[in-house]
VEXPA-903864 format. One record per residue (C-alpha): chain; residue number from 1; x, y, z. Coordinates in pm, whole numbers, plus 50000, padded with zeros to 5 digits. Each point is the difference from the previous one (the first is absolute). Layout:
! residues N
<pt doro="A" nuvo="NUM" east="X" north="Y" up="Z"/>
...
! end
This chain:
! residues 236
<pt doro="A" nuvo="1" east="12363" north="48888" up="13238"/>
<pt doro="A" nuvo="2" east="49853" north="49822" up="49696"/>
<pt doro="A" nuvo="3" east="50115" north="49638" up="49932"/>
<pt doro="A" nuvo="4" east="50045" north="49888" up="49684"/>
<pt doro="A" nuvo="5" east="49934" north="49569" up="49988"/>
<pt doro="A" nuvo="6" east="50115" north="49854" up="49692"/>
<pt doro="A" nuvo="7" east="49775" north="49722" up="49894"/>
<pt doro="A" nuvo="8" east="50108" north="49688" up="49971"/>
<pt doro="A" nuvo="9" east="50005" north="49787" up="49703"/>
<pt doro="A" nuvo="10" east="49781" north="49717" up="49827"/>
<pt doro="A" nuvo="11" east="50194" north="49730" up="49883"/>
<pt doro="A" nuvo="12" east="49836" north="49782" up="49738"/>
<pt doro="A" nuvo="13" east="50223" north="49694" up="49920"/>
<pt doro="A" nuvo="14" east="49932" north="49865" up="49694"/>
<pt doro="A" nuvo="15" east="50065" north="49705" up="49906"/>
<pt doro="A" nuvo="16" east="50026" north="49737" up="49631"/>
<pt doro="A" nuvo="17" east="50157" north="49667" up="49938"/>
<pt doro="A" nuvo="18" east="50086" north="50126" up="49655"/>
<pt doro="A" nuvo="19" east="50385" north="50202" up="50018"/>
<pt doro="A" nuvo="20" east="49935" north="50104" up="49601"/>
<pt doro="A" nuvo="21" east="49724" north="50197" up="50113"/>
<pt doro="A" nuvo="22" east="50173" north="50167" up="50357"/>
<pt doro="A" nuvo="23" east="50225" north="50118" up="49751"/>
<pt doro="A" nuvo="24" east="49840" north="50093" up="49736"/>
<pt doro="A" nuvo="25" east="49667" north="50088" up="50100"/>
<pt doro="A" nuvo="26" east="50008" north="50091" up="50310"/>
<pt doro="A" nuvo="27" east="49703" north="50174" up="50217"/>
<pt doro="A" nuvo="28" east="50128" north="50357" up="50037"/>
<pt doro="A" nuvo="29" east="49923" north="50365" up="50096"/>
<pt doro="A" nuvo="30" east="49724" north="50144" up="49720"/>
<pt doro="A" nuvo="31" east="50228" north="50299" up="50011"/>
<pt doro="A" nuvo="32" east="50194" north="49741" up="49741"/>
<pt doro="A" nuvo="33" east="49753" north="49965" up="49758"/>
<pt doro="A" nuvo="34" east="49932" north="50337" up="49853"/>
<pt doro="A" nuvo="35" east="49809" north="49940" up="49689"/>
<pt doro="A" nuvo="36" east="50231" north="50103" up="49716"/>
<pt doro="A" nuvo="37" east="49771" north="50276" up="49873"/>
<pt doro="A" nuvo="38" east="50034" north="50147" up="50311"/>
<pt doro="A" nuvo="39" east="50356" north="50031" up="49992"/>
<pt doro="A" nuvo="40" east="49977" north="50154" up="49662"/>
<pt doro="A" nuvo="41" east="49752" north="50235" up="50120"/>
<pt doro="A" nuvo="42" east="50128" north="50374" up="50062"/>
<pt doro="A" nuvo="43" east="49870" north="50137" up="50351"/>
<pt doro="A" nuvo="44" east="49869" north="50348" up="49776"/>
<pt doro="A" nuvo="45" east="49872" north="50092" up="49683"/>
<pt doro="A" nuvo="46" east="49909" north="50319" up="49812"/>
<pt doro="A" nuvo="47" east="49612" north="50005" up="49906"/>
<pt doro="A" nuvo="48" east="49880" north="50190" up="49720"/>
<pt doro="A" nuvo="49" east="50065" north="50381" up="49988"/>
<pt doro="A" nuvo="50" east="50052" north="49963" up="50403"/>
<pt doro="A" nuvo="51" east="50338" north="50227" up="50157"/>
<pt doro="A" nuvo="52" east="50055" north="49750" up="50280"/>
<pt doro="A" nuvo="53" east="50032" north="49579" up="49958"/>
<pt doro="A" nuvo="54" east="49697" north="49766" up="50122"/>
<pt doro="A" nuvo="55" east="50155" north="49728" up="50198"/>
<pt doro="A" nuvo="56" east="49919" north="49612" up="49928"/>
<pt doro="A" nuvo="57" east="49945" north="49721" up="50198"/>
<pt doro="A" nuvo="58" east="50381" north="49947" up="49994"/>
<pt doro="A" nuvo="59" east="49869" north="50270" up="50356"/>
<pt doro="A" nuvo="60" east="49757" north="49788" up="50124"/>
<pt doro="A" nuvo="61" east="50033" north="49935" up="50363"/>
<pt doro="A" nuvo="62" east="49724" north="49728" up="50009"/>
<pt doro="A" nuvo="63" east="50210" north="49784" up="49760"/>
<pt doro="A" nuvo="64" east="50283" north="50124" up="50135"/>
<pt doro="A" nuvo="65" east="49982" north="49836" up="50378"/>
<pt doro="A" nuvo="66" east="49761" north="49775" up="49781"/>
<pt doro="A" nuvo="67" east="50356" north="49816" up="49894"/>
<pt doro="A" nuvo="68" east="50195" north="50056" up="50355"/>
<pt doro="A" nuvo="69" east="49770" north="49916" up="50219"/>
<pt doro="A" nuvo="70" east="49960" north="49655" up="49901"/>
<pt doro="A" nuvo="71" east="50166" north="49654" up="49872"/>
<pt doro="A" nuvo="72" east="49981" north="49832" up="49673"/>
<pt doro="A" nuvo="73" east="50001" north="49597" up="49887"/>
<pt doro="A" nuvo="74" east="50101" north="50025" up="49624"/>
<pt doro="A" nuvo="75" east="49881" north="49700" up="49804"/>
<pt doro="A" nuvo="76" east="50237" north="49686" up="49976"/>
<pt doro="A" nuvo="77" east="50006" north="49886" up="49653"/>
<pt doro="A" nuvo="78" east="49873" north="50074" up="49696"/>
<pt doro="A" nuvo="79" east="49598" north="49947" up="49922"/>
<pt doro="A" nuvo="80" east="49818" north="49931" up="49708"/>
<pt doro="A" nuvo="81" east="49618" north="50037" up="49967"/>
<pt doro="A" nuvo="82" east="49790" north="49974" up="49739"/>
<pt doro="A" nuvo="83" east="49693" north="50109" up="49968"/>
<pt doro="A" nuvo="84" east="49657" north="49865" up="49881"/>
<pt doro="A" nuvo="85" east="49700" north="50211" up="49906"/>
<pt doro="A" nuvo="86" east="49624" north="50034" up="50109"/>
<pt doro="A" nuvo="87" east="49912" north="49720" up="49803"/>
<pt doro="A" nuvo="88" east="50246" north="49762" up="50160"/>
<pt doro="A" nuvo="89" east="50081" north="50100" up="50311"/>
<pt doro="A" nuvo="90" east="50287" north="49847" up="50076"/>
<pt doro="A" nuvo="91" east="50414" north="50117" up="50081"/>
<pt doro="A" nuvo="92" east="50292" north="49780" up="50050"/>
<pt doro="A" nuvo="93" east="50364" north="50103" up="50110"/>
<pt doro="A" nuvo="94" east="50332" north="49855" up="50043"/>
<pt doro="A" nuvo="95" east="50312" north="50105" up="50173"/>
<pt doro="A" nuvo="96" east="50257" north="49994" up="49875"/>
<pt doro="A" nuvo="97" east="50196" north="49831" up="50253"/>
<pt doro="A" nuvo="98" east="49755" north="49754" up="50021"/>
<pt doro="A" nuvo="99" east="50098" north="49883" up="50414"/>
<pt doro="A" nuvo="100" east="49770" north="50264" up="50089"/>
<pt doro="A" nuvo="101" east="49610" north="49980" up="49996"/>
<pt doro="A" nuvo="102" east="49662" north="50179" up="49984"/>
<pt doro="A" nuvo="103" east="49647" north="49856" up="50075"/>
<pt doro="A" nuvo="104" east="49697" north="50083" up="49833"/>
<pt doro="A" nuvo="105" east="49743" north="50075" up="50235"/>
<pt doro="A" nuvo="106" east="49565" north="49880" up="49877"/>
<pt doro="A" nuvo="107" east="49811" north="50335" up="49952"/>
<pt doro="A" nuvo="108" east="49724" north="49839" up="50230"/>
<pt doro="A" nuvo="109" east="50281" north="50109" up="50255"/>
<pt doro="A" nuvo="110" east="49944" north="50333" up="50006"/>
<pt doro="A" nuvo="111" east="49566" north="50000" up="49886"/>
<pt doro="A" nuvo="112" east="49834" north="50181" up="49753"/>
<pt doro="A" nuvo="113" east="50339" north="50274" up="50055"/>
<pt doro="A" nuvo="114" east="50174" north="50053" up="49605"/>
<pt doro="A" nuvo="115" east="49885" north="49644" up="49944"/>
<pt doro="A" nuvo="116" east="49885" north="50036" up="49681"/>
<pt doro="A" nuvo="117" east="50324" north="50236" up="49858"/>
<pt doro="A" nuvo="118" east="50265" north="49906" up="50197"/>
<pt doro="A" nuvo="119" east="50217" north="49613" up="50149"/>
<pt doro="A" nuvo="120" east="50259" north="50047" up="50292"/>
<pt doro="A" nuvo="121" east="50349" north="49888" up="49983"/>
<pt doro="A" nuvo="122" east="50132" north="49960" up="50348"/>
<pt doro="A" nuvo="123" east="50398" north="50049" up="49988"/>
<pt doro="A" nuvo="124" east="50216" north="49730" up="50208"/>
<pt doro="A" nuvo="125" east="50223" north="50288" up="50169"/>
<pt doro="A" nuvo="126" east="50371" north="49805" up="50084"/>
<pt doro="A" nuvo="127" east="50014" north="50262" up="50250"/>
<pt doro="A" nuvo="128" east="49865" north="49916" up="50384"/>
<pt doro="A" nuvo="129" east="50020" north="50323" up="50329"/>
<pt doro="A" nuvo="130" east="50000" north="50077" up="50340"/>
<pt doro="A" nuvo="131" east="49994" north="50228" up="50165"/>
<pt doro="A" nuvo="132" east="50072" north="50042" up="50426"/>
<pt doro="A" nuvo="133" east="49697" north="50234" up="50082"/>
<pt doro="A" nuvo="134" east="49648" north="50039" up="49833"/>
<pt doro="A" nuvo="135" east="49985" north="50285" up="49766"/>
<pt doro="A" nuvo="136" east="49758" north="49983" up="49704"/>
<pt doro="A" nuvo="137" east="50116" north="50118" up="49615"/>
<pt doro="A" nuvo="138" east="49829" north="50057" up="49733"/>
<pt doro="A" nuvo="139" east="50001" north="49784" up="49756"/>
<pt doro="A" nuvo="140" east="50032" north="50222" up="49654"/>
<pt doro="A" nuvo="141" east="50002" north="49962" up="49673"/>
<pt doro="A" nuvo="142" east="50350" north="50173" up="49874"/>
<pt doro="A" nuvo="143" east="49783" north="50208" up="49712"/>
<pt doro="A" nuvo="144" east="50188" north="50253" up="49919"/>
<pt doro="A" nuvo="145" east="50242" north="49668" up="49873"/>
<pt doro="A" nuvo="146" east="49687" north="49853" up="49752"/>
<pt doro="A" nuvo="147" east="49927" north="50052" up="49662"/>
<pt doro="A" nuvo="148" east="49633" north="50067" up="49904"/>
<pt doro="A" nuvo="149" east="49966" north="49818" up="49700"/>
<pt doro="A" nuvo="150" east="50053" north="49663" up="50186"/>
<pt doro="A" nuvo="151" east="49699" north="49814" up="50148"/>
<pt doro="A" nuvo="152" east="50072" north="49928" up="50333"/>
<pt doro="A" nuvo="153" east="50004" north="50138" up="50323"/>
<pt doro="A" nuvo="154" east="50122" north="49921" up="50338"/>
<pt doro="A" nuvo="155" east="49775" north="49951" up="50348"/>
<pt doro="A" nuvo="156" east="50078" north="50289" up="50239"/>
<pt doro="A" nuvo="157" east="49922" north="49882" up="50413"/>
<pt doro="A" nuvo="158" east="50176" north="50025" up="50328"/>
<pt doro="A" nuvo="159" east="50206" north="49751" up="50138"/>
<pt doro="A" nuvo="160" east="50165" north="49965" up="50375"/>
<pt doro="A" nuvo="161" east="50329" north="49722" up="49955"/>
<pt doro="A" nuvo="162" east="50013" north="49967" up="50388"/>
<pt doro="A" nuvo="163" east="49681" north="49780" up="49907"/>
<pt doro="A" nuvo="164" east="50110" north="49887" up="49647"/>
<pt doro="A" nuvo="165" east="50296" north="49965" up="49759"/>
<pt doro="A" nuvo="166" east="49847" north="49941" up="49698"/>
<pt doro="A" nuvo="167" east="50054" north="50279" up="49706"/>
<pt doro="A" nuvo="168" east="49824" north="49819" up="49727"/>
<pt doro="A" nuvo="169" east="49892" north="50289" up="49751"/>
<pt doro="A" nuvo="170" east="49639" north="49937" up="49873"/>
<pt doro="A" nuvo="171" east="49921" north="50116" up="49626"/>
<pt doro="A" nuvo="172" east="49666" north="50066" up="49826"/>
<pt doro="A" nuvo="173" east="50051" north="49964" up="49644"/>
<pt doro="A" nuvo="174" east="49786" north="50200" up="49777"/>
<pt doro="A" nuvo="175" east="49819" north="49796" up="49688"/>
<pt doro="A" nuvo="176" east="50031" north="50229" up="49670"/>
<pt doro="A" nuvo="177" east="49718" north="50056" up="49809"/>
<pt doro="A" nuvo="178" east="50089" north="49899" up="49673"/>
<pt doro="A" nuvo="179" east="50351" north="49926" up="49943"/>
<pt doro="A" nuvo="180" east="50234" north="49705" up="50200"/>
<pt doro="A" nuvo="181" east="50259" north="50216" up="50194"/>
<pt doro="A" nuvo="182" east="50355" north="49884" up="50079"/>
<pt doro="A" nuvo="183" east="50219" north="50177" up="50204"/>
<pt doro="A" nuvo="184" east="50391" north="49951" up="50214"/>
<pt doro="A" nuvo="185" east="50030" north="50124" up="50373"/>
<pt doro="A" nuvo="186" east="50329" north="49976" up="50042"/>
<pt doro="A" nuvo="187" east="50238" north="49893" up="50241"/>
<pt doro="A" nuvo="188" east="50052" north="50343" up="50269"/>
<pt doro="A" nuvo="189" east="49693" north="50126" up="49904"/>
<pt doro="A" nuvo="190" east="49905" north="50185" up="50347"/>
<pt doro="A" nuvo="191" east="49669" north="49818" up="50055"/>
<pt doro="A" nuvo="192" east="49911" north="50093" up="50424"/>
<pt doro="A" nuvo="193" east="50047" north="50274" up="50216"/>
<pt doro="A" nuvo="194" east="49954" north="49961" up="50354"/>
<pt doro="A" nuvo="195" east="49932" north="50334" up="50228"/>
<pt doro="A" nuvo="196" east="50035" north="49909" up="50386"/>
<pt doro="A" nuvo="197" east="49705" north="50206" up="50219"/>
<pt doro="A" nuvo="198" east="50293" north="50115" up="50222"/>
<pt doro="A" nuvo="199" east="50232" north="50280" up="49985"/>
<pt doro="A" nuvo="200" east="50328" north="49780" up="50070"/>
<pt doro="A" nuvo="201" east="50205" north="49927" up="49759"/>
<pt doro="A" nuvo="202" east="50001" north="49688" up="49838"/>
<pt doro="A" nuvo="203" east="50368" north="49770" up="50017"/>
<pt doro="A" nuvo="204" east="49960" north="49715" up="49730"/>
<pt doro="A" nuvo="205" east="50214" north="49657" up="50018"/>
<pt doro="A" nuvo="206" east="50057" north="49733" up="49736"/>
<pt doro="A" nuvo="207" east="50023" north="49651" up="50047"/>
<pt doro="A" nuvo="208" east="50077" north="49698" up="49791"/>
<pt doro="A" nuvo="209" east="49820" north="49702" up="50217"/>
<pt doro="A" nuvo="210" east="49981" north="49679" up="49817"/>
<pt doro="A" nuvo="211" east="49674" north="49887" up="49866"/>
<pt doro="A" nuvo="212" east="49909" north="49789" up="50278"/>
<pt doro="A" nuvo="213" east="50037" north="50271" up="50248"/>
<pt doro="A" nuvo="214" east="49787" north="50228" up="49777"/>
<pt doro="A" nuvo="215" east="49702" north="49766" up="49944"/>
<pt doro="A" nuvo="216" east="49975" north="49977" up="50423"/>
<pt doro="A" nuvo="217" east="49920" north="50372" up="50009"/>
<pt doro="A" nuvo="218" east="49710" north="49973" up="49804"/>
<pt doro="A" nuvo="219" east="49753" north="49996" up="50286"/>
<pt doro="A" nuvo="220" east="49695" north="50072" up="49889"/>
<pt doro="A" nuvo="221" east="49817" north="49836" up="49764"/>
<pt doro="A" nuvo="222" east="49771" north="50139" up="49784"/>
<pt doro="A" nuvo="223" east="49601" north="50068" up="50117"/>
<pt doro="A" nuvo="224" east="50053" north="49894" up="50410"/>
<pt doro="A" nuvo="225" east="49952" north="50224" up="50301"/>
<pt doro="A" nuvo="226" east="50404" north="49933" up="50097"/>
<pt doro="A" nuvo="227" east="50137" north="50382" up="49934"/>
<pt doro="A" nuvo="228" east="49687" north="50084" up="50238"/>
<pt doro="A" nuvo="229" east="50088" north="49762" up="50251"/>
<pt doro="A" nuvo="230" east="50409" north="50076" up="49926"/>
<pt doro="A" nuvo="231" east="49891" north="50390" up="50093"/>
<pt doro="A" nuvo="232" east="49775" north="49866" up="50356"/>
<pt doro="A" nuvo="233" east="50257" north="49797" up="50084"/>
<pt doro="A" nuvo="234" east="50277" north="50279" up="50040"/>
<pt doro="A" nuvo="235" east="49733" north="50240" up="50161"/>
<pt doro="A" nuvo="236" east="49858" north="49759" up="50265"/>
! end
């Protein structure tokens, strides 16, 4: 006799103090963020004189599962970037909704890595996420939704929302060789895809809380060992 056991869900509680963000740009399953070029792509096409059609990326199982088994954090406000060239090495930023912020990190924080060619901007996310169990998530830039002409890239990593609630997004900004570049990242643009290291399904719960409560969730100071200590205390 065979027994089948249904995996328990991973519940992610997502908190924000911005009612507008929750209603218009919520954290959601990634399958809600397929890019327009993908939606418009046919599943097959005729190549040259071939009798049989050739499949397109629309049938790529790796990309389909990439979207089906993850969830996405979209940008919460229009963001304008103005980037000076390699000679000047500076940039300016501004959110349309001025209550949202970002932090420029000094190049010395990353040593010699991309020191002369890139700047670093951390977007202060209005979201904090909690998970009742320890599950690692890959923090992945939403590659298929980005325009290759933009001089930005998002830093990848691994997060565990039982021990760290932050969802700030770190951008590496490449200084153009000759000409200054300006572009707009629109509100709602998919930024980060989070994929769990687990076979369990994900359930997302959105919560609107006040600013004081949201601030109290930011429990992991920058450049300390509190994250490591919290994990050790749980294990012990």
